[in-house]
N, C-alpha and C positions, 0 to 999 in steps of 0.2 A: 802782485795784479790779479786779482781772481779770475779763473777761467770758469764758466757757468757750461756743466754738460747734464744734455737732456737723455734722457734711457727710457726709452718705452720697450719693455718687455710683451711680446705678442705669444700667437702661438706657432709660429714659423722663424722668424725672425725676432732680433732682441736688434733695436733701431739706437744711434747715438747723433746726436748734434751737437759737436762743440763750438760756443760761440768766445770770444776773446780778440786777441789780435787778429787784423787781416780778415779774411774768406772764412765761411762757416766752416768747418771740417765735419764732412760725414761718413758712416760706418755703420755696417752692420754685421753680425754675426748668427750663426744656426742659433736658437732657444735651444734650452736646457731644460727641461720642463721637468724633471726630477730635481734638480737643486737650480734656479733661474740665477741665482747669486754668482755661479760659476760664467756664464756667456756675459755676465756683467761684468766679470773682473778680466777674462779675456780680452772683450773691447779695449778696455782701460789699458790695458796691458797693450794691443795692439795700437792704438793710438799715440802710444809712447806717452803716459799721462801719470807712470806709477810715480816719479818725482813730485811733481806735481798735487799728488794724492797726498804723499808722507810728507809732505810741506802746509798743506791744509790750504792748498789754493786754488783748490776746484771744488766748486759748489756744482751737489750732485742734485738732481729733480726726477726722479722716478715713477712714472708710471706703471704698476704693479698688476699682474693678473694672478695673485697667489689666494685674494680672497675669493675671486669671483670662482677660479678652479675650484680651491675647496670646496663653494659652496653647490656648485654641479653635479661634481661628483661625489659629493656626501661624505667627504673626507674632514668634519670639523672635530672638536674638540669634545670628550664625555662633557655632555652638561644634562647640568639640572633646571624646573625651571619651578618657581616659587610664583603661586597665585593665591587669591582667597580663597575658604573652602566653599564649593560647592560650583566654583567656577575650572574645574581642572580640565573638563574636555572642550575647552573654548577654542584652545588652540589647534584640536584636531576639526572639530565642527568648521569652524570659522565662519564662513558666510552661506557657505551652503552651495558655492559654484559647482557644476557638474561640465566638465572638458565636453563632454559627450550627452549632450541633453537628453535625445530621441532614443540612445541604446539602454536597453533594458534589461543588457545584461553587460553590463562593466567590467571591464577588468579592475581591481582593485589595487590603488597606485601605494609605489610604497617610495617613505622619504625618512628623513634622518630622525623629524619630528614624532615619528609615530616612534621611535624608539627614547624618545626621550622622557626621562621620571618626571612627574609633575608632583610637586607637594604642596597641601593646600594650609594656609594659614588662619588661625581664629581670629583674628581681627581684620576692620574693615571701615572705610569710611563713605559718610554718604552722597549723594550728588551733590550736593552742598560745601562738600568740604570738611563738613563734621565730623565728629570720632562719634560713631556708631556703634563698634567692638572695640573697646579699648586695644592697646599692645603692651602687654607687663613683660616683664623679663622672666619671669614663668614659660611663658609663649615663646617667647622668641628664642628661650634655651633647646625647647621642644622642637622647634623647627631648624635649630641648627646641628643638631641632632642627627633629626630624621635624613637632614639633607649631605650629613659629613658619612651616612652609613654608603651613600651611595660611589664613593670615593671619586670627584667629577673633578674635573680638570676645569671646571668655571660654571657660575652659575648665575640666572638670569630670574630679576625679580621683578615682577609686576604686579603692581596692586590695583585696584579699582579708586578712580580719582584724585591718583597721586599725582596729577598735572594740578590740580588746586590745593593740594598740601602734602609734599613731599617727606614729612616727617616720620610717617611708619617705613617707608622704603630705605630712608638716611640711617636710621636705628637699626634697621634688619640687615642694610650691606656693612654696616660699620661691625655689628657682631660676626659676620661671615666672615670679614677681612681679620677679624681678631682669631677666628680658626685655625685661619690660614688659606681661605678658600679666597678663589677673583669671584668678586660678583658686579654684574651689569643692573642696572633700575634703570627702568623704563621715564622715571622722571629725569633723568638725565639725557636717556637716548631719543627721546624722541617724546615731551612732554602735552601730547596732544590727547583729545577723544579719542572712543572707541580703544578699547580694549585688546579687540581684538590686531587690526594693525600693529598697535603700540607694543605688543605682547612680542608677536612675531620678526619686530626691528630689534628687541632687546635679545627675543631666544637669538638670534642670527649675528649679534654682535659679541655675546656671550661664545656659542658656537665654533664663530670664526676666530676671535680674538688672541687664543694661545695657537695656532697657525701662524697669522702675520706675525707676534711677539716673535717665534721663533725666528721667523725667515729674517726679519730686520735685526735682529740679533745679530744672527750669521753675517747681513749683510755690512752693518754698521761694523764690527769688531774689523772689516778689512780695509774700511772705508774711510775709519779715524787715523786722522783727525780733521778729514774734510768734512763741512756740512751734510747730511744727508736730509732731504725735503722729499714728502710723500703726496704726488695728486692725487686729493680725495674725488667723489663721486661730482661734487658743485663746482666743478670747476676752478677752485682752490686750490694752493698747495698748507701742507700740514707739516711741521719737522716730527723728523722719525720718532722720535721718542716717546711724542704724544700720540702718533698714526697709532699702537698697538689698542689703545684702548678706543679706537674710532673704526672698529673693523668693517660694522657694516655702513660706515660711508666711503669706503675701498673698494664698494662692486665694479664701479665701473671707471676707475683707477685710471687703467691706458685710455680708453675711447677717449675723454675730458680732455686727453692733451689736444687730440685732434681738434676741438670744440673750440680750444683756447686760443688757437693759432689760426682758426678760422674769424673769427671777431679781428684779430688785427691784421687781416686780410680784409675783410671788410670793408676798415678801417682805412686803410693803405690804399684802397680803392672806391672810397665813395659810397659804397654798395652793401645797407643796410641789410637788404634781404638777398639771403644765401641759404641754397638746401645743400649739406653737406653731404658727401658723399665718399666714405672710409671704405677703401674697399685690401683687405689684408690676401694672408695667405690662407689663413683658417673660417672668416667670418668676413661679414660689411656690414656697416655699422651706417645710419644714415638721419639725418638732426636735420632742425629748421632755424635759423636765427634771424630775428626778424627787429634789427637794432642790437640782442643781447642774447645770452646764451638764453634758451628758454629753461629752465626746471619743470621738475613735477614731483608729486609724492605718491604715484599712481605707477612707478617703477613695478617689475617683475624680475628675478635673478632665479632663471627655472622654474618650479613651481609658488615658489613664495612670495608674496606682493612685499614688497617692502618702499614702506611710508616715508624714508627721510628725504630731506632735500637731493635730486640728483639731476645730472642733465636729462632732459627731455630724448631720448633715443632710442630707434629701432632698430634690432639686430638679428639679421637670418644668418644661417648657414650656408654661406655664398658666400666663396674667397677665390684666390688662384688654384690652390690646393683640390678644390672641392671635386670628390669624383663623379664621373659617370658611369654609368649600368643603364644596361636594361632589363625591365620585370620579363615575369614569366610572360607574361599577357604579349611583349615584343615594343612596349614603351619604353624612353631615352626617360631618365632620369639623371637631375643634380643635385647631388648635396644632400641631405646636411653633413652627410660623412665628409670627412677630407683625409686628404695622403698625412698630413702635417708639416714636420720638420724632419721626421725621419720613419720609411723613406723617402718623404715627398713628391710630388711628380714625378712621371715617371723620366724628362728630360734633364732629370737634376742630375743622373745614374747616379744614385744612391741604392738601387735595388727597386725603386718602384714600377711597378707593371702594368698598372689600372692607369687609365686616362683620367684627364684630367683639366679643369680650365686652362690650367697655363699652359700644357700639350698642345692644344687646342688653338692657341695663339700661335705659338711655337708653327705648328703645320701650316696653318694658313699666311703664315711670312710675319706676321704682325710680330713675334720676338726672333731677331734675327741670332743666326747662330754668333754670330762675332759679337753680342751681347752677353756681359757677364753681369750674372743677377749678383748685387750686393757686393758691387765689383771685383766680386774673385770667384762664384759659383759658375763654372762654362757650362752653359749648355750642350747635351746631346741629343741631337734633333734625330736623330734614328731612331733611337728608344720611343720619343715625342709618339712618331708616324708608326712607328710598330704596334704603341699600345692604343692610337686611335684609327691603327686599319684593323683590330681583333673587335672594336666595339662597331663599326663601319660592318663587318662582315655579319655581325649577330642581325643588324639592320636593315641590311639587303641595299647599302646606299654604298658611292663611293667614298673615300678617306678624307675628301676636304667636304663633301656634303654633310658626312658626320660630324666631321668637328665645328661647321657653321652652324649643326644643331645645339651642337655642347650649347656656343656662346649664344645663342638663341633663347634657348630652355636659362642660362643662368642671367641673363639678361632680364628677362621676364622677372625671377626673381625679384631682382633687384629695386626694377621699377614698380613693383607693387610694393617694397616697401616702402620706398619715396610717394606711395600714395599713400600712404597708411600715416606718414608726417604732416602731408600736403591737403589733399583735397579730404580725408577724413576728418578733418579739424578746421574746414570751411576756407584753407587758403587756395587760390590757381597758381599751379604751377610756371605757368607762365610769366608771373609777377618777379620770377626771382632766377637770379644766376645759379645754374651749380656749379658748386666748389667742389673735385675733385681731387680726392690724393689716397696714400695707402700704395702698396707698392704695384698694384694690379689696376687702382681707377681708372687710371690714365688711357687703357687697351679699351676702356668700356663707355668714358664718357658721352662718347658722340651719341653713343647707341642707347643709351640711359634719356637724355638730352628730347629727342628725338620721340623717343616714346612716350613723355609726356609732353609734346607739345613745347617744348622749351626752346629758347633761341641762343640763349647767352651761356655760357661755361665758362670755366677758368682751372687751369690746372698750376697750381702754383710753383713757385721756385721750390725745388727740395722736395716734392710731392710726395714721396716715395718714404720719405722719412718725417711726415708734417707733425705726426703727434708726438715725438719726439722734442722737434724746435718750438711743438707751444708748449712743453712742460716747462722750459725756461722762462716763457713768456708769462706766465698764469702769474695771477697773484696771491698773495698770502690773505686766505680768507676765511672765514668763520659766518656760516648761514645757521643761526640760530632761530627758533622758535616756538610759540608759549600759544595752548589756547586759554580760548578771554572768557570770563565768566558772563554767565548770559546776560544780555541785556548792559555792556560794558560801553560804559562812555567814553568819551574824549580824554579824560583826567586820569582814565584806566589804560585806558591805550596808552597813554606818553607816561604814564608809569612804567608801566611792564618793558615797554619798550627803552627806557633807561634803563632798566635792569638788566637787562640783554647786551645792551652796547658796554653797560660795564666789564661783564663778565667777557665781552668778547674782544675786547678791548686789552683786559689783563692777562687773555691766554696769548693774543700775540706780544703783548710787554717780552711775556715770560721766552719766545724765540726770539726775541734780541730787536723787534721791530718798533721803532722809536713813534711815540706819541701824535707827533705830528705829523706823519705820514699814514696816518689810520683815516679814513673817509669811514661813514657810516649809512646805512639807507633804510627807511621805514617802508614796511608795505606789510596790508593787511591782506587776510582771507574771507572773502565775502561769499554769500549764497543766499537765495532767495529759502525764505522758508518753507520747510518740509524737502528741500533739496541735499544728498548727500554732498554730492562734490562741488570744488569752491572755483573761484577765479580770484587770483592776485592781484589788489592794484596799489599805486604807491599811497602810502597816508600822508597825508598835509595837515593834516590836525582838524580839517572841517570834515563831518559826519556826512552833512548832506551832500557835498561835494562830490566826497566817494561814493555815496550811493548812487546820486545821478554818473558818478564816470562808468561804475556796475553795469546801471541799465545800458548806458551804449556797448560797452564790449561785449554784453550777454547778448546782445542782438545782432553784433558782426560775428561774433563767433559760430554761433547756433539759431543765428536770421529769427528768433524773435524777443520776445521784451514781456515779464509775466508783471501782473497787477499786485505782485503779494509785497512783503514786506522782506526786507535786505536785513541778512544777520550781519554780524561781523564775528567772524568765527576762531579768527586767530591772531595773531601780530608777528609777523617777521622780520630782525633785524639782520641785515649783512655789514660786516665790520671787513674792511678790506684794503691792503697796502700793496701798489704796484710793485714789480718786479725790478730789480735791479740792474738784470740783465744787458750787455749792452745791444743797439738796433744792429742788423744785419747792413753790410755795405751794398751800394749799388753795384747793378750790373757794371759788368767790367764788360762782358763780350768779345767778341772776335767777327771776322770775314764774313759772319752769315751764309757760306757757302754749304750747299751738303756733302758730305762725307764719303759719301759714294748714293749710288741707286741700285735697288733691289724689284726683285721681280716677286709678287705676291700671286696666290694663287686666282684669288678674285679678279682681278684689275687686266686689264690686256697691256697697258704702259707699265715702263720702270717705273718705279715711286723712289721720290727723293729722300734717302735716311740721314739727320740733322745730326751732329753732337749739340748736345742743348747748350753745353760752355760755350759753343761756336755762335752762338746767336747774336746776333747786335740788335741794343737798343729800338724800339717801333718796327724792326723788320717786322713785313708782313709773309707769311706762308700762305700758302694755298693747296688743300687737302685733293687728292690723299698724299699724305705724308708721314714720315715716321720719325720719331724726334726721340732721342734716349740719352739715358746716362746713368751711373753707377745704379741706381737707387731705385726707377721706375722705367716706363716706355710711355709713349705719349701717341695713341692713333688718328692722327686729321683725318676724319673720313672726308669719302668725297663729298660736295656740296659745304664743306666748313672753309672758314679764312681763321688765321692765328694771329694777332697780334703778339708783340713780346714788350710785355712791360717796362720803365727804369730800374726796377728791382728784380725781372728776369722772371716776371709770371706772365703767363701765354694766356692770355684774352681772347676767348672762342665767339665766333659769330656762326651762327647759320644763315 
């Protein structure tokens, strides 16, 4: 019998969820950022899964931060970019966006892109896909020689209008491969209009691919013969041997696992409208689901736009490990700097001395000394108090007031992130349920809901490792997209959709997915004439019906519709097959009695403290209360109630 192991590598912890026989098993180990596979192998050993791994009975689904960290830290591979002659400066000119619009003396920004050599090709296509300047063997060999002189690890090829005809890119890519160079082609990475965004996506893919390949090769060497699949930024998985060539599609690999679990949670509860709040040790990710995971082509990673389809998520540097400090003017700041996994917050007892959000929760009693983070990491209450006391002295406050200030400021940062993905996009938070997960999320969920005027929240069972659990529920998926020719009619859309469908199904079949298990959906990106941003709508084969739906969606999203022609810009095809992972069992439950009562500095009466595994189905809890488990703690604030769902989720109402 196969066992399914979800592995989510975060900045502080690496989380594990094992599904198979009986109750799901959960585990956490401290991450090893220099070599992430070491923490994964440690967790497999500590879970006692080495024999099943060696027997090929362990299906591993992994959410990785290797691509994200390499991009943010500027540690990609030596890459050369190839474009048409005369366009060599486009990657640096970009859209001429300025981060400080009114600063007359802006500081020069540095990025790996500035150090990337760019070589121009003396051949090109016209705007209709016709050949304007031919590509012959002499031109190809000259280009290959110039590229080879840079001794690159990877090459990015981005030629004009390659989304209409990929012949030039394909021939050039083959010549580079014949010369022993690995090439990423824009016509394969992102066949869309916009040479800047298409070029950046192709460069990112080429720049990150060698780092992903080396990491996955190291990890695969230890996990064979058990299958290894990787979560993509679009919420679906891909086999590890195909993932290396899709590095740009892995930039939100880990966080996408949480949205996969949130989608399943919404279906279990019959709630389509969820706002998700994933608070870990280093950062917080927020997203909005209105029936399904929302994808965007306007994502960013550091200073780089990422136009490949990825989950629509907003990330800020606020987590349990976020450092609190006082600036020269005596003002309190929280984040984005983090204590990370080493040394971590002061309460970890690993040498940290600076106060963090986690230390503030310890000082206010919301994390009790009896709680063991990750099931094994004991809390050093004295160290947390000493760290917050030093900050309080600088602020001229008592220790508890300083701790409350840290939490209030962190909560406001996270509330603002939730406003970005809801109010700023035309959604009322009051119409949604706030779904909290991540190791630190349950301590802040009530405060965030109150800040946003929300009355309902849910903390799922195993919330502290929900991103890892969501990995094993994620479907095998391909999100394929193709720019449409100008004035494309229904026949053209259908023909391109069929071609993309064949490609997606072939890739899934190569992973062993049965043809009958694959489902396909087709959608169009549309916009008003003159607009650059698009809205995606399901394609039913009727252009008139699609345009009418676009007008309605535009009015719902932006508050108005325009009397302008509607352009069909791109066709999208989603091919996916459901994961075969087993469903978790219903909550067995216990007596529902509190394990003890604790005194919290902010409250006059003792507060009941519950072990989550002791809660009974349909039990109702009244705040204030603490509910703890090895992978997370929930602070049920005064004025809130919680009901225990049959699957163990905490359904909270204000």
